[in-house]
C-alpha positions in Angstrom: 60.8 49.0 59.2 60.3 45.7 61.0 56.6 46.1 60.8 56.8 46.6 57.1 59.1 43.5 56.6 56.7 41.4 58.7 53.9 42.5 56.6 55.8 41.8 53.3 56.2 38.1 54.7 52.5 37.6 54.3 51.8 35.6 51.1 50.4 37.7 48.4 51.8 41.0 49.7 53.5 43.7 47.6 55.5 46.8 48.6 54.0 50.1 47.4 56.5 52.9 46.7 55.6 55.3 43.8 53.1 52.8 42.5 53.6 53.9 38.7 54.2 50.2 37.6 52.4 48.4 40.5 49.1 50.1 40.2 49.0 49.8 36.4 49.6 46.0 36.8 46.8 45.8 39.3 44.3 47.6 37.2 45.2 45.4 34.1 44.6 42.4 36.2 48.2 41.2 35.9 48.5 41.4 39.7 46.0 40.7 42.4 47.7 41.5 45.8 46.2 40.4 49.1 48.1 43.1 50.9 49.7 46.4 49.8 52.4 47.6 52.2 52.9 51.4 51.8 56.5 52.2 52.4 56.4 56.0 51.7 56.5 57.0 55.4 59.9 55.2 56.0 62.4 57.9 56.2 65.4 55.5 56.4 64.5 54.4 52.8 64.6 58.0 51.4 67.3 60.5 50.5 70.6 60.6 48.7 73.7 61.2 50.7 77.5 60.4 51.0 78.3 57.4 52.9 82.0 56.5 53.1 83.3 55.5 49.7 79.7 55.4 48.3 76.8 57.6 47.4 73.8 56.0 49.2 70.5 56.3 47.2 67.4 55.4 49.2 65.1 53.4 47.2 62.2 55.7 47.9 64.2 58.6 46.2 62.0 59.7 43.3 63.5 59.9 39.7 63.1 63.8 40.0 65.1 63.7 43.0 67.9 61.9 41.2 68.0 64.5 38.6 68.1 67.2 41.2 70.9 65.8 43.3 74.3 67.5 43.0 76.0 64.4 44.3 74.9 62.5 41.1 76.1 65.0 38.6 79.3 62.9 37.7 77.0 59.9 36.7 76.0 61.3 33.4 74.5 58.1 31.9 72.3 57.7 35.0 70.9 61.2 34.8 70.3 60.8 31.0 68.3 57.6 31.5 66.4 59.1 34.5 65.5 62.1 32.3 63.9 59.9 29.7 61.7 58.0 32.1 58.0 58.9 31.5 57.1 62.6 32.0 57.8 65.0 34.8 54.7 63.9 36.6 55.6 60.2 36.4 59.2 61.0 37.5 57.7 62.9 40.6 56.2 59.6 41.8 58.3 56.9 40.4 61.1 55.7 42.7 64.6 54.3 42.2 63.8 51.2 44.1 60.6 50.7 42.1 62.4 50.9 38.9 65.0 48.5 40.0 62.7 45.9 41.5 60.2 46.1 38.6 63.1 44.4 36.8 62.2 45.4 33.3 65.1 44.5 30.9 64.6 48.0 29.4 64.4 50.1 32.5 65.7 53.7 31.9 67.3 53.9 35.4 68.6 50.3 36.0 70.3 49.9 32.6 72.7 53.0 33.1 73.0 52.4 36.8 74.5 49.0 36.2 77.5 50.7 34.5 78.7 51.9 37.9 78.8 48.6 39.8 76.4 49.5 42.5 75.9 47.3 45.6 72.4 46.6 46.7 71.4 46.3 50.4 68.7 43.7 51.1 66.9 43.4 54.4 64.6 40.7 55.7 62.6 40.2 58.9 64.5 40.1 62.0 67.2 42.5 60.8 69.1 40.1 58.6 70.8 42.0 55.7 72.9 41.0 52.7 74.7 43.1 50.1 75.0 41.9 46.5 76.4 43.4 43.3 73.5 44.7 41.3 74.5 42.5 38.3 73.4 39.5 40.6 70.0 40.9 41.4 68.1 39.9 38.3 66.9 36.2 37.5 64.8 37.0 34.5 62.3 39.5 32.9 60.4 41.0 35.9 62.1 38.7 38.4 64.7 39.4 41.1 66.4 37.3 43.8 64.4 39.1 46.5 63.2 36.4 49.1 59.7 36.6 50.6 59.5 39.4 53.2 62.8 40.9 51.8 63.2 44.5 50.8 65.7 46.6 48.9 66.9 49.2 51.5 69.8 51.0 49.9 71.7 51.4 46.6 75.4 52.0 47.3 76.9 53.7 44.3 80.7 53.8 44.0 82.3 57.1 43.3 83.2 57.4 39.6 87.0 57.7 38.9 87.8 59.9 35.8 84.7 58.4 34.2 82.7 59.6 31.2 79.4 58.0 30.4 76.2 58.3 28.3 72.8 56.8 27.9 71.2 56.3 24.4 68.0 54.6 23.4 65.8 53.9 20.4 62.0 53.9 20.8 59.1 53.5 18.5 58.2 57.2 18.7 59.8 60.3 19.9 58.8 61.4 23.4 57.2 59.3 26.1 57.6 55.6 25.1 59.3 52.4 26.2 62.8 51.7 24.8 63.1 49.3 21.8 66.8 49.1 22.6 68.9 51.0 25.0 72.6 51.4 25.8 74.6 52.6 28.8 78.3 53.2 28.1 81.0 54.4 30.4 84.7 55.1 29.7 87.7 55.6 31.9 91.2 56.5 30.9 94.1 55.4 33.1 97.1 57.6 33.9 99.0 55.7 31.2 96.3 56.5 28.5 94.7 53.2 28.4 90.8 53.0 27.9 88.5 50.8 29.7 84.8 50.6 28.9 81.6 49.5 30.7 78.8 48.4 28.5 75.1 47.5 29.2 72.4 47.0 26.6 68.7 47.0 27.5 65.7 45.1 25.9 68.0 42.6 24.2 68.3 40.0 26.9 66.0 38.4 29.4 67.7 40.4 32.3 70.0 43.4 32.6 73.7 42.3 32.2 77.0 43.8 31.6 78.6 43.0 28.3 81.9 41.6 29.9 83.4 40.0 26.9 83.0 43.1 24.8 84.4 45.2 27.7 87.4 42.9 27.9 88.0 43.2 24.2 88.1 47.0 24.2 90.0 47.6 27.4 93.8 48.4 27.5 94.3 48.3 23.8 94.6 51.0 21.1 91.3 51.7 19.7 90.5 50.8 16.0 87.7 50.1 13.9 88.6 46.4 13.8 88.7 46.3 17.6 85.2 47.9 17.8 83.9 45.4 15.3 85.2 42.6 17.3 83.5 44.0 20.4 80.3 44.5 18.5 80.4 40.7 17.5 80.8 39.8 21.2 77.7 41.8 22.1 75.7 40.3 19.2 76.7 36.8 20.4 75.7 37.7 23.9 72.2 39.1 23.3 69.0 37.1 22.7 66.2 39.5 21.4 62.7 38.0 21.7 61.1 37.1 18.5 57.7 38.9 17.7 58.5 41.7 20.2 56.5 44.8 19.6 59.7 46.9 20.4 61.7 45.6 17.4 62.7 42.5 15.4 65.7 40.5 16.6 67.5 41.4 13.2 66.9 45.1 13.9 68.2 44.9 17.4 71.3 42.9 16.4 72.1 45.6 13.8 71.5 48.4 16.2 73.8 47.3 19.0 76.6 47.7 16.5 75.6 51.1 15.4 74.9 52.4 19.0 78.1 50.9 20.4 80.4 52.3 17.7 78.7 55.7 17.8 78.8 55.8 21.7 82.6 55.0 21.7 83.4 57.7 19.1 81.2 60.2 21.1 83.0 59.5 24.4 86.5 59.5 23.0 86.1 62.2 20.4 88.1 59.9 18.1 91.1 60.0 20.4 93.3 56.9 20.9 92.5 55.3 17.6 95.3 53.4 16.0 
């Protein structure tokens, strides 16, 4: 690990995990690394296991490994998103850490993962570590707060508590395609019967973020069409779709966040709890 971190401190170096994004960017000329640091032999970065109050996901765990893990069965949205990433062969190579660090605002793993408030463990040369909420990890499209020589070494996923979730997306074609717009939605019901929701939309902002204002509007109140409309408006106010995007015009995306959120709430609740 220390050798890998020292190598990553070299200017122009990039970590190589699955390579499904990195090699494409190199071949297209978008990136021209001086050094590639192959991480695949580091066992400490692999595996999915219980660790205290968390499920620890190693960043080298492949997407297919996520789908096969019995520990992750309660995280429905995460598994639904993982199952839509590429094809079986890509999922056999692509890694959790690679998807997170590629920092695409439409990543099919990172959007639903953000619903569950994971903690990311980052490590730099000399053994220095820091733990940050995943929501603070992104600074822009394709950009994270990783410092030079720093590496994502673990994803700590809190155990869900009476949580239902889903992942939905729209794309230009059916099958293997990037998301035009995606949504992760989670719901918890308190012992008193109050709802609380987690909401993340992909490909509508410069970086993946929770829709906190909309979550606040929906939480702890009897559900109604008026309340959902208020939450939809809060999401529409929070997003900033890019003009001229090949994945969908801003007007389309603003309309679709409302459709997807309302449909998702109805699906998770089954219509229960509506005033």
